[in-house]
ROLUMFI-606778 format. One record per residue (C-alpha): residue number from 1; residue in one letter; x, y, z. Coordinates in Angstrom, 2 decimals, m for minus. Layout:
BEGIN
REC/NUM/A/X/Y/Z
...
end
This chain:
BEGIN
REC/1/M/34.44/10.21/4.67
REC/2/Y/33.38/13.37/6.45
REC/3/D/30.30/11.65/7.91
REC/4/K/32.50/8.76/9.10
REC/5/F/34.93/11.20/10.71
REC/6/V/32.12/13.06/12.50
REC/7/A/30.59/9.79/13.70
REC/8/Q/33.94/8.64/15.10
REC/9/K/34.40/11.94/16.91
REC/10/L/30.91/11.80/18.34
REC/11/G/31.28/8.13/19.25
REC/12/N/34.46/8.89/21.15
REC/13/H/32.97/11.71/23.18
REC/14/L/29.25/10.94/23.44
REC/15/P/28.27/8.94/26.52
REC/16/D/26.44/5.71/25.69
REC/17/D/23.32/6.65/27.65
REC/18/L/23.08/9.99/25.84
REC/19/A/23.57/8.36/22.44
REC/20/F/20.90/5.83/23.40
REC/21/S/18.38/8.56/24.25
REC/22/I/19.06/10.42/21.00
REC/23/L/19.17/7.57/18.53
REC/24/F/15.83/5.94/19.35
REC/25/K/14.11/9.17/18.25
REC/26/L/15.60/9.02/14.74
REC/27/P/13.71/7.81/11.67
REC/28/L/14.58/4.22/10.77
REC/29/K/16.49/5.22/7.63
REC/30/S/18.73/7.59/9.61
REC/31/L/19.22/4.99/12.32
REC/32/K/20.31/2.40/9.74
REC/33/R/22.70/4.88/8.14
REC/34/Y/24.37/5.85/11.41
REC/35/G/24.58/2.19/12.33
REC/36/C/26.86/1.70/9.32
REC/37/L/29.24/4.32/10.73
REC/38/N/29.42/3.08/14.31
REC/39/K/29.34/m0.61/15.27
REC/40/S/27.98/0.00/18.77
REC/41/W/25.11/2.01/17.31
REC/42/A/24.34/m0.77/14.83
REC/43/L/24.07/m3.23/17.72
REC/44/L/21.33/m1.11/19.25
REC/45/L/18.92/m2.65/16.73
REC/46/E/19.48/m5.95/18.54
REC/47/N/18.88/m4.37/21.95
REC/48/S/15.33/m5.14/23.12
REC/49/N/15.18/m2.11/25.45
REC/50/F/16.30/0.22/22.68
REC/51/M/13.85/m1.26/20.15
REC/52/E/10.99/m0.93/22.62
REC/53/L/11.76/2.78/23.01
REC/54/F/12.09/3.13/19.23
REC/55/R/8.74/1.38/18.73
REC/56/I/6.95/3.59/21.27
REC/57/N/8.40/6.75/19.74
REC/58/F/7.56/5.62/16.19
REC/59/I/3.90/4.85/16.81
REC/60/S/3.27/7.75/19.23
REC/61/N/4.49/10.64/17.08
REC/62/Q/2.00/11.17/14.30
REC/63/H/3.59/11.82/10.90
REC/64/S/2.83/15.10/9.11
REC/65/Y/1.30/12.98/6.33
REC/66/Y/m1.85/12.83/8.46
REC/67/D/m2.17/16.56/9.20
REC/68/D/m5.63/17.92/8.38
REC/69/T/m6.87/14.56/7.12
REC/70/S/m10.07/12.59/7.65
REC/71/H/m11.14/9.08/6.71
REC/72/L/m13.35/7.67/3.98
REC/73/L/m14.68/4.12/4.10
REC/74/C/m15.67/2.32/0.91
REC/75/L/m17.82/m0.80/1.33
REC/76/D/m18.31/m2.95/m1.76
REC/77/Q/m21.26/m5.36/m1.87
REC/78/L/m20.60/m7.01/m5.27
REC/79/D/m23.42/m5.13/m7.00
REC/80/K/m22.71/m1.62/m5.69
REC/81/S/m20.22/0.35/m3.62
REC/82/S/m21.06/2.76/m0.82
REC/83/L/m18.75/5.55/0.31
REC/84/F/m18.87/7.09/3.78
REC/85/S/m17.17/10.09/5.34
REC/86/L/m16.10/9.21/8.88
REC/87/S/m15.76/11.38/11.94
REC/88/G/m15.08/10.37/15.48
REC/89/R/m12.73/7.60/16.51
REC/90/S/m15.58/5.10/16.78
REC/91/F/m17.13/6.10/13.44
REC/92/Q/m20.13/7.37/15.40
REC/93/N/m20.80/9.79/12.56
REC/94/M/m20.89/8.06/9.18
REC/95/E/m22.15/10.36/6.46
REC/96/K/m22.82/8.77/3.09
REC/97/V/m21.04/10.40/0.15
REC/98/N/m22.82/10.12/m3.18
REC/99/W/m20.82/9.08/m6.20
REC/100/S/m20.88/11.52/m9.10
REC/101/K/m24.26/11.33/m10.85
REC/102/G/m24.64/9.69/m14.23
REC/103/H/m21.87/7.16/m13.78
REC/104/C/m21.38/3.74/m12.22
REC/105/S/m22.76/2.62/m8.87
REC/106/R/m19.79/0.39/m8.12
REC/107/Y/m16.20/1.60/m7.78
REC/108/F/m12.89/0.65/m6.26
REC/109/I/m10.55/3.45/m5.13
REC/110/L/m6.97/3.14/m6.36
REC/111/G/m4.58/3.51/m3.43
REC/112/S/m5.18/4.22/0.24
REC/113/S/m5.28/8.03/0.10
REC/114/S/m6.41/10.99/m1.93
REC/115/I/m3.75/12.88/m3.91
REC/116/N/m4.25/16.62/m3.40
REC/117/G/m7.92/15.92/m2.77
REC/118/I/m8.35/13.69/m5.85
REC/119/L/m9.51/10.07/m5.83
REC/120/C/m8.87/7.68/m8.70
REC/121/L/m11.88/5.42/m9.27
REC/122/Y/m12.38/2.37/m11.44
REC/123/P/m15.31/m0.02/m11.79
REC/124/P/m14.15/m3.63/m11.33
REC/125/N/m13.50/m5.66/m14.47
REC/126/S/m13.47/m2.53/m16.60
REC/127/G/m10.95/m0.54/m18.59
REC/128/T/m12.68/2.72/m17.63
REC/129/M/m11.22/5.05/m14.98
REC/130/Y/m12.21/8.35/m13.40
REC/131/L/m10.59/11.15/m11.41
REC/132/W/m12.86/12.73/m8.81
REC/133/N/m12.53/15.48/m6.24
REC/134/P/m15.43/14.97/m3.79
REC/135/S/m14.92/18.41/m2.21
REC/136/S/m15.03/20.50/m5.39
REC/137/G/m17.21/18.15/m7.43
REC/138/E/m14.69/17.93/m10.28
REC/139/F/m15.02/14.70/m12.23
REC/140/K/m12.99/13.56/m15.24
REC/141/I/m13.33/10.44/m17.36
REC/142/I/m9.91/9.03/m18.25
REC/143/P/m9.88/8.13/m21.97
REC/144/P/m9.36/4.48/m22.95
REC/145/S/m5.88/3.34/m23.86
REC/146/P/m5.08/2.80/m27.55
REC/147/I/m4.70/m0.97/m27.37
REC/148/E/m2.87/m1.89/m30.56
REC/149/Y/m4.53/m5.25/m31.17
REC/150/V/m6.67/m7.69/m29.20
REC/151/P/m7.46/m11.02/m30.93
REC/152/D/m11.11/m12.09/m30.97
REC/153/S/m10.11/m15.13/m28.93
REC/154/M/m8.75/m13.00/m26.08
REC/155/D/m10.24/m10.71/m23.43
REC/156/P/m8.31/m7.72/m22.01
REC/157/N/m7.94/m7.67/m18.24
REC/158/F/m6.76/m4.51/m16.50
REC/159/Y/m4.92/m4.54/m13.16
REC/160/Y/m4.64/m1.14/m11.52
REC/161/H/m1.59/m0.55/m9.34
REC/162/G/m0.88/3.09/m8.63
REC/163/F/m2.15/6.66/m8.76
REC/164/G/0.06/9.54/m7.70
REC/165/Y/1.63/12.92/m8.36
REC/166/D/4.75/13.59/m10.42
REC/167/C/6.10/16.76/m8.82
REC/168/A/8.86/17.12/m11.43
REC/169/R/6.26/17.67/m14.16
REC/170/D/3.30/18.86/m12.08
REC/171/D/1.34/15.90/m13.37
REC/172/Y/m0.99/13.21/m12.04
REC/173/K/m0.34/9.68/m13.28
REC/174/V/m1.87/6.21/m13.18
REC/175/I/0.00/2.96/m13.77
REC/176/R/m1.73/m0.28/m14.67
REC/177/N/m1.06/m3.66/m16.29
REC/178/L/m2.96/m5.12/m19.23
REC/179/I/m3.04/m8.90/m19.58
REC/180/L/m4.85/m10.87/m22.28
REC/181/F/m6.66/m14.06/m21.29
REC/182/P/m8.59/m16.57/m23.42
REC/183/S/m12.13/m15.36/m23.93
REC/184/V/m14.89/m17.27/m22.15
REC/185/H/m17.17/m16.62/m25.11
REC/186/I/m15.27/m18.55/m27.76
REC/187/E/m16.31/m22.10/m28.58
REC/188/H/m12.99/m23.41/m29.90
REC/189/E/m9.71/m23.98/m28.08
REC/190/P/m7.85/m20.65/m27.75
REC/191/D/m4.54/m20.03/m29.47
REC/192/Y/m2.22/m19.98/m26.45
REC/193/E/0.54/m18.39/m28.49
REC/194/E/m1.59/m15.25/m28.33
REC/195/W/m2.06/m15.55/m24.59
REC/196/D/0.08/m12.71/m23.25
REC/197/I/0.46/m13.78/m19.61
REC/198/H/3.29/m11.30/m19.12
REC/199/G/1.06/m8.38/m19.98
REC/200/S/2.05/m4.85/m20.85
REC/201/W/2.34/m1.76/m18.66
REC/202/E/0.56/1.49/m19.34
REC/203/I/0.91/4.97/m17.82
REC/204/Y/m1.77/7.64/m17.98
REC/205/S/m0.74/11.30/m17.78
REC/206/L/m3.33/13.90/m16.83
REC/207/R/m1.26/16.66/m18.42
REC/208/S/m1.31/14.99/m21.84
REC/209/N/m4.65/13.24/m21.17
REC/210/S/m3.34/10.07/m22.80
REC/211/W/m1.85/6.62/m22.18
REC/212/R/1.59/5.40/m23.19
REC/213/K/4.03/2.66/m22.33
REC/214/P/6.63/3.38/m19.60
REC/215/K/10.30/3.85/m20.46
REC/216/S/11.21/0.45/m19.04
REC/217/D/9.28/m2.79/m18.67
REC/218/I/9.33/m5.58/m16.12
REC/219/Y/7.50/m8.84/m15.56
REC/220/I/5.47/m8.64/m12.37
REC/221/Y/2.41/m10.80/m12.15
REC/222/P/m0.48/m8.91/m10.48
REC/223/W/m1.17/m10.36/m7.09
REC/224/C/m2.20/m7.76/m4.59
REC/225/E/m5.71/m6.99/m3.46
REC/226/E/m7.35/m3.58/m3.67
REC/227/I/m6.25/m2.47/m0.21
REC/228/H/m2.53/m3.23/m0.51
REC/229/K/m1.53/m0.26/m2.67
REC/230/F/m0.47/3.28/m1.84
REC/231/Y/1.41/6.35/m3.02
REC/232/L/4.24/7.88/m0.99
REC/233/E/6.65/10.68/m1.88
REC/234/G/6.57/10.32/m5.64
REC/235/M/6.37/6.53/m5.77
REC/236/C/3.59/3.96/m6.06
REC/237/H/3.94/0.77/m4.01
REC/238/W/2.13/m2.57/m4.14
REC/239/L/2.70/m6.30/m3.67
REC/240/G/3.39/m8.43/m6.72
REC/241/N/4.82/m11.77/m7.77
REC/242/W/8.16/m11.40/m9.52
REC/243/R/10.96/m13.64/m10.75
REC/244/E/14.37/m12.78/m12.14
REC/245/S/14.07/m15.21/m15.06
REC/246/Y/11.43/m17.39/m16.69
REC/247/D/12.80/m20.51/m14.96
REC/248/D/13.07/m18.88/m11.55
REC/249/I/10.57/m19.50/m8.74
REC/250/T/7.97/m16.75/m8.49
REC/251/K/8.23/m14.87/m5.19
REC/252/K/6.07/m12.26/m3.54
REC/253/N/7.81/m8.87/m3.36
REC/254/L/7.25/m5.22/m2.68
REC/255/V/7.06/m3.47/m6.06
REC/256/S/7.80/0.26/m6.24
REC/257/F/7.53/2.56/m9.25
REC/258/N/8.94/6.08/m9.44
REC/259/L/6.45/8.28/m11.31
REC/260/S/9.09/10.85/m12.31
REC/261/N/11.92/8.78/m13.78
REC/262/E/9.81/5.62/m14.28
REC/263/E/12.34/3.45/m12.47
REC/264/W/11.29/0.09/m10.95
REC/265/F/12.38/m1.23/m7.58
REC/266/I/11.89/m4.78/m6.28
REC/267/T/12.25/m5.37/m2.54
REC/268/P/12.04/m8.96/m1.24
REC/269/L/9.80/m9.36/1.79
REC/270/P/11.28/m10.19/5.19
REC/271/P/10.90/m13.76/6.51
REC/272/L/7.92/m14.32/8.78
REC/273/D/9.19/m14.20/12.33
REC/274/I/7.46/m17.28/13.74
REC/275/P/8.76/m20.46/15.41
REC/276/L/8.58/m22.86/12.48
REC/277/E/8.70/m25.88/14.76
REC/278/I/5.12/m25.27/15.91
REC/279/Y/3.81/m25.89/12.38
REC/280/D/3.66/m29.27/10.68
REC/281/N/4.60/m29.06/7.00
REC/282/F/5.20/m25.31/7.02
REC/283/N/4.42/m23.85/3.59
REC/284/I/5.82/m20.44/2.66
REC/285/N/2.94/m19.99/0.19
REC/286/L/0.53/m19.90/3.14
REC/287/V/2.14/m16.78/4.61
REC/288/E/m0.33/m13.91/4.27
REC/289/S/1.14/m10.46/3.63
REC/290/H/m0.65/m7.13/3.97
REC/291/L/1.00/m3.92/2.74
REC/292/F/0.06/m0.62/4.36
REC/293/L/1.35/2.86/5.10
REC/294/L/2.04/3.15/8.84
REC/295/N/2.80/6.60/10.24
REC/296/G/4.48/7.64/7.00
REC/297/S/6.51/4.43/6.55
REC/298/I/6.08/1.35/4.36
REC/299/A/4.80/m1.42/6.63
REC/300/L/4.20/m5.13/6.14
REC/301/I/1.76/m7.00/8.36
REC/302/S/2.26/m10.77/8.06
REC/303/N/0.67/m13.86/9.52
REC/304/Y/0.48/m17.56/8.76
REC/305/Y/m2.70/m18.86/7.15
REC/306/E/m5.67/m18.98/9.57
REC/307/T/m3.59/m17.74/12.50
REC/308/T/m4.12/m14.41/14.26
REC/309/T/m0.60/m13.63/15.42
REC/310/F/0.70/m10.77/13.28
REC/311/S/4.23/m9.54/12.74
REC/312/I/4.69/m5.89/11.72
REC/313/S/7.88/m4.76/9.97
REC/314/I/8.77/m1.38/8.49
REC/315/L/11.15/m0.63/5.64
REC/316/A/13.94/1.93/5.79
REC/317/E/14.99/1.91/2.12
REC/318/I/13.29/0.42/m0.94
REC/319/G/15.28/m2.15/m2.89
REC/320/K/17.18/m3.27/0.21
REC/321/K/15.73/m6.32/1.93
REC/322/E/18.14/m5.96/4.86
REC/323/T/16.53/m2.65/5.88
REC/324/W/13.26/m4.31/6.93
REC/325/T/13.02/m3.97/10.71
REC/326/K/10.57/m5.81/12.89
REC/327/L/8.49/m3.34/14.85
REC/328/V/6.15/m5.49/16.93
REC/329/T/4.36/m8.83/17.16
REC/330/L/0.64/m8.75/17.90
REC/331/G/m1.55/m11.54/19.13
REC/332/P/m2.95/m13.94/19.08
REC/333/L/m6.01/m11.82/18.31
REC/334/P/m8.76/m14.49/18.26
REC/335/Y/m11.53/m12.55/16.52
REC/336/L/m9.41/m10.22/14.35
REC/337/P/m8.38/m12.39/11.41
REC/338/R/m7.75/m9.69/8.80
REC/339/P/m6.32/m6.14/8.76
REC/340/I/m7.93/m3.90/6.14
REC/341/G/m6.33/m0.49/6.69
REC/342/I/m4.34/1.84/8.92
REC/343/G/m5.56/5.23/10.07
REC/344/N/m3.79/8.07/11.83
REC/345/M/m2.15/7.65/15.24
REC/346/S/m1.17/4.07/14.35
REC/347/N/m4.66/2.61/14.57
REC/348/I/m5.18/m0.57/12.52
REC/349/L/m8.65/m1.32/11.20
REC/350/F/m9.58/m5.04/11.28
REC/351/R/m12.54/m7.02/10.08
REC/352/T/m13.82/m9.24/12.90
REC/353/T/m14.94/m12.87/12.61
REC/354/D/m18.59/m11.79/12.87
REC/355/G/m18.30/m9.29/10.01
REC/356/K/m17.92/m6.09/12.04
REC/357/L/m15.03/m3.62/12.06
REC/358/A/m12.68/m2.95/14.96
REC/359/W/m9.78/m0.61/15.74
REC/360/L/m6.58/m1.95/17.25
REC/361/D/m4.51/0.77/18.96
REC/362/L/m0.82/m0.03/18.46
REC/363/R/0.11/2.17/21.40
REC/364/T/m2.01/0.35/23.96
REC/365/H/m2.92/m2.88/22.09
REC/366/L/m6.53/m2.23/23.08
REC/367/V/m9.31/m3.25/20.68
REC/368/E/m12.44/m1.18/20.11
REC/369/K/m15.23/m2.91/18.22
REC/370/L/m17.30/m0.66/15.93
REC/371/D/m20.96/m0.92/15.06
REC/372/V/m20.26/m1.16/11.32
REC/373/N/m21.41/m4.17/9.32
REC/374/A/m18.83/m5.29/6.76
REC/375/H/m19.91/m8.90/6.33
REC/376/R/m18.95/m10.28/2.91
REC/377/M/m17.80/m6.85/1.75
REC/378/I/m14.56/m5.53/0.31
REC/379/C/m13.51/m2.69/2.63
REC/380/Q/m11.19/0.18/1.78
REC/381/L/m10.04/2.76/4.33
REC/382/I/m8.94/5.98/2.63
REC/383/V/m6.95/8.83/4.20
REC/384/Y/m8.54/11.93/2.71
REC/385/K/m7.37/15.55/2.64
REC/386/E/m9.92/18.06/1.40
REC/387/N/m9.01/20.32/m1.52
REC/388/L/m11.60/22.87/m2.69
REC/389/F/m9.44/24.37/m5.44
REC/390/P/m9.71/23.30/m9.10
REC/391/T/m7.00/20.88/m10.13
REC/392/L/m5.07/20.90/m13.41
REC/393/G/m7.04/19.43/m16.27
REC/394/I/m10.10/18.30/m14.29
REC/395/N/m13.37/19.87/m15.37
REC/396/S/m16.63/19.53/m13.49
end
């Protein structure tokens, strides 16, 4: 009530042009909140001039998340992964970083950033995980989970979704999903009653150095690729297929998990902002969605299958579909079919049609092609902040 009273007083005495010049500099969540208190302010989100100023301010003011950070690039070639430390906007200095000796030669990195200097690594198709600080050299093998029972006719499949920091308990945690599938090695027909397609969730705690089940469970079928996962302010975020009931249609959603209270949030994705009349037999299942962290905000980059016009929306509040706000439409970008990561200063890294990498600057919409070969590779762009100090529970 007090906020509403203050908003009414300000609205009655604040000239429209002054309110306009103040409000476009607010974070989206604050802008949405004030829009609920003043109808004329809410209408600003439909004002193209206002939204252009908001967009320019949003992408031009680098978030503190990127302070003192650099970039790592992981290139996976099916038989091995190579990690590079990047410097210079054009990646003119790519220094190879050696994985810790005595372990695997092929890793994926969980998430799109380090957490206090730590990377969470996992070899594909494996239940083994590692925590690694490249700066200090600390390396810890995460113990296997105590799987209660796996029938001989089934194979365990692990889907890794989030790695982050629980500030309430000063603890680092990993969340993953275990699903059992019929084994390819058995000769007889599998017992499908044992086929646990729903899977079970597991949380690893560095403080206890053990796995356990979370407080609450939810059915989310793993969908997202390696690059569409990140940690932000105590929560892990990824894309997943979810339905409210067994008979409901499965839909792609933003899935968020709070590492402290272990609460789940499901946020439906915004509709793709394209003129449907230009497509014959439009199919919602052919909408491609890419989840990234853009200047400290959750961002969704969407396009229709085999098209290169991309719509970028940002989210003000998890769990509330109506708080998605379209930021910009890009394209068509003829030789940039796929975004693979976002760096600082709102630069989007794309893979080009000829297998190279290229930066797209959201401020200028200029494209800079890089002399980096990524043909037929899985690419991960990691925002990395160096930490030379030993971290709780990790021994070299």
